N, C-alpha and C positions, 0 to 999 in steps of 0.2 A: 825579862826582855820581851819586846814586841817587834814583830816584823810589819813594815808598812810597804805597800806596793802601789806605784802609780803607773798605770797602763796607758801609754800614749800611742799615737799613730806610728811613730818611728822607733821609740824606745820604751822599755819597761825599766823604771827606776825603783830600786829596792833600798830600804834603810832599816837598820836595827837600832832600836832605842832601849836604853836602860834608864827608866825614869824620863827626864827631859833631856838626857845626853844622847846625842847621835854617836853610836859606837863605830859604825861603819856604813858605807853606802856603795852601791855599784849600779851599773846599768847593763841591760841586755837588749839585743835587737828584737823588736816586735816581729814575730813570725807566725802568721795564721796557720801555717802548715805544721808547726811544732806540736807534738803530743804532750799530754800532761806529764808523762814519764821523762821526756826530754827536758822540759822546763824544770821538773823536780830534781833531776840529777844535777843540773846546773846550779840550782839554788842551794842544794845540800853541799855541793863541793865548794861553792863560794863561802858558805858559812864556815866550813871546816878550814878553808884556807885562811880565814880571818881569826881562827882560833875559837870559834863559837860553836856550841853544841846545838844541833838542829832540834834535839828533844827538849831543849831548855827554854823554848818559847812559851810565854804566858798566853799570847794570843796574836792575832794578825788582822790587818784591815787592808782593803784594796779599793782604789778608785779607778774606773776604766772608762775610756771613750770608745771602746770597741766591744759592743755587746756580744758579738759572735765568739769572742775569746773568753768571756767570763766563766762559762762552765768549765772549760779546760783548766783555767787557773785556780778556780775554787776547788775543783777536784784534786789538783796537784797539791795545794796547801793542806787539805784535809788528809791526804794519803801520806805525804812526805813529812809534814810537821805535826800531824795529829790534831790540827786545830781548824775548826770551821771559821772562815774569815767573815768579819763584818764587811759589808759592801756598801760604799757610799752611793746613795741613791734615794728615791722616794721612800718616805717612812722613817728615815734615819734623822736623828736630832742633829741639826747643823750649827746651832749656836748663833746664827745670824738670820735676820728677817729678809726673805727673798721677795723683792717687790717687782718680780717679773710678771707679765700677763699670764704666762703658763710656766710656773716654777719647774715643771718636769723637763722643760727644754734646756735648762741650764746645765752645761757639762759639769760632771762631778769634780774635775780638776779645777774649774773656775771657782767653785764653792770652797774647795779645800784651800786654795791660794788666798781667797778672800778672808776666810776664817783666820788663817795664820797671820796675815798682814794686819788685820784689825786687832788681834790679841797681842801681837808683838810690837806694833808701831802706833796703834791708835787710829782714830779717824777724825775727819774724813781722809780718805786715801784713795789713790788710783793704783791698781796693781796691773802691771804689764808682764805677760808671760810670752817669751820669745821661743815658742815651740814650733811644731809643724804649721800651726796657725799662730798668728800674733794676736793675742786677746788683751783687751783693756777692760778691767772690772772696776766699777765705781762704788765706793762705800761711804755712807754718811757717818757722821760723828757717833751715832748711836748703833752703828753696826748694821745698817740696812743695806742690802745689795740692791742698788738702784738700776743696774743694767750695765751696758758697756758697748764695746766695738769689737768686731772680728775682722781681721785682715789676713791676707796670705802671709805665710811664714818666710823667713829669710832663705832658708835652704830650699823650700818649695819654689820660691820665686826664681832662685838661681838655676834650679834644675829645669824649670819651664823655659827659661831664657836659652839655655844651651841645647835643650832637646828639640826646640822648635825653630832653631836657626841652623843653617848649613855650615857657616864658617866660624861661629863663636865657640871657643874651647871651654872645657871645664876648668874652673879656677879654684884656688884656695881662698877662703873667705877671711882675708886679713886686710887691715887698713892700708891703703896705698900711701905712697910718700906725699902725694898732693892730690887735690881735687881734679886738676886738669892732668889727665894721664897721657903718656906718650907712647904707650903700647896698648894693644887691644885688651890684654889682661888687666892692666892698670885702669883702663877706661871702665871695664866691667866691675872691678872691685869698687871703684869710686861711685858708680851708679847704684850698686847694691847697698854699700855701707852708708854713704851720705844720703841716699834716697830714703832709707829707713830712719836715719837720724831726723831728717826733715819731716817725715811722716809722724814720728813720735812727738816731736816738738809741737807740730801743728795740732794734732788730735788732742794732746794733753791741754794745750791752751784753750781749745774749743770746749773741752769738757769743763774746765775750771770756770770759763765765762758763762756757760749754760747753767751750771749747777750753783754758781756763787761760791764754790769751795776754793777760793783763791789761795788759801794756805794748805791745801791738801798735800799730804806727803805722797810722793811718787816712788813706788817700790817696783823694782824689776827682778824677774827671775827667768829661768830657762837657759838653754845652752849658749845663746848669743847675747845674753843680757850684759855681760861685762864689755863686750866689743862695742855695743851701741851706747852704753852708759858712759864710756870714756869720751864720747863726742857729744852726747845729748846732755847738755847742762841742766835740763829740766828734770832729770832723774835724780832723786835724792839718795837712793840706796839700792844696791843689788844684794840679793839673797838667793843663792842657787839651791839652797835646801828648803826653800819656803814650802813647797808642795809636800815634802816628807814631814816637815814639822806640822803642817795642817792636818795630815793624816793621823799623826800622833794625838793631836788635840781632839780630833773627831773620835778617835778610839776612846779617849778618856771620857768624853761626853756620853758615850753610848756603852761603856763597859758594863754597867749594872744591868741594862736592858738585855745585853747579849748573854 
């Protein structure tokens, strides 16, 4: 078994794989104030709750967009699982050719998602991750990471809307009954949901026109992927475990070197 960990701005997602089978997964809130011991106890208890032995891990790998948290989590994995983790970043074999002006600028989560999408679904493809930020990653048919687009995330946009206005309430992010709402909450839900649907449709069409990848598969992942995909006809498939699968693939590519 291997443990994979995706450290995001809002959540830490963890998966346990036996070969290519995802046995279990869960998420924790990202908290910069948490200690290695606090994270470690949580991970160990979750493993035991799932009937898994913390001592039975062959190895582990993590991808993080929060460098200041890396040492804490690396130390936690070494102490509580007895395994020094592989860390997705410069120097690690990615399996794809990154055509960025400065490859070190590309977030590890974007590379992991791109690797998984290309290996699972082929290319060319466009990978959309609905996380704290909404990212669009573009891959050629031969697996080249060509670049992409970064936009504010759905939850982030909603929080900005409610925190910077005096009378707009916090809302549940669900699809409203109609585009034209008759309450303030319905108005806001319509603006957020259909606003992001329109953004996705437009950006994907622009990417396809600019790259010439008219038949590119569009893969969506992240917490709000299914909500948007239900309305955005341009999305071909949602895969909420794409990042975890990408981490498993990355571990397999670098197992011997580690």
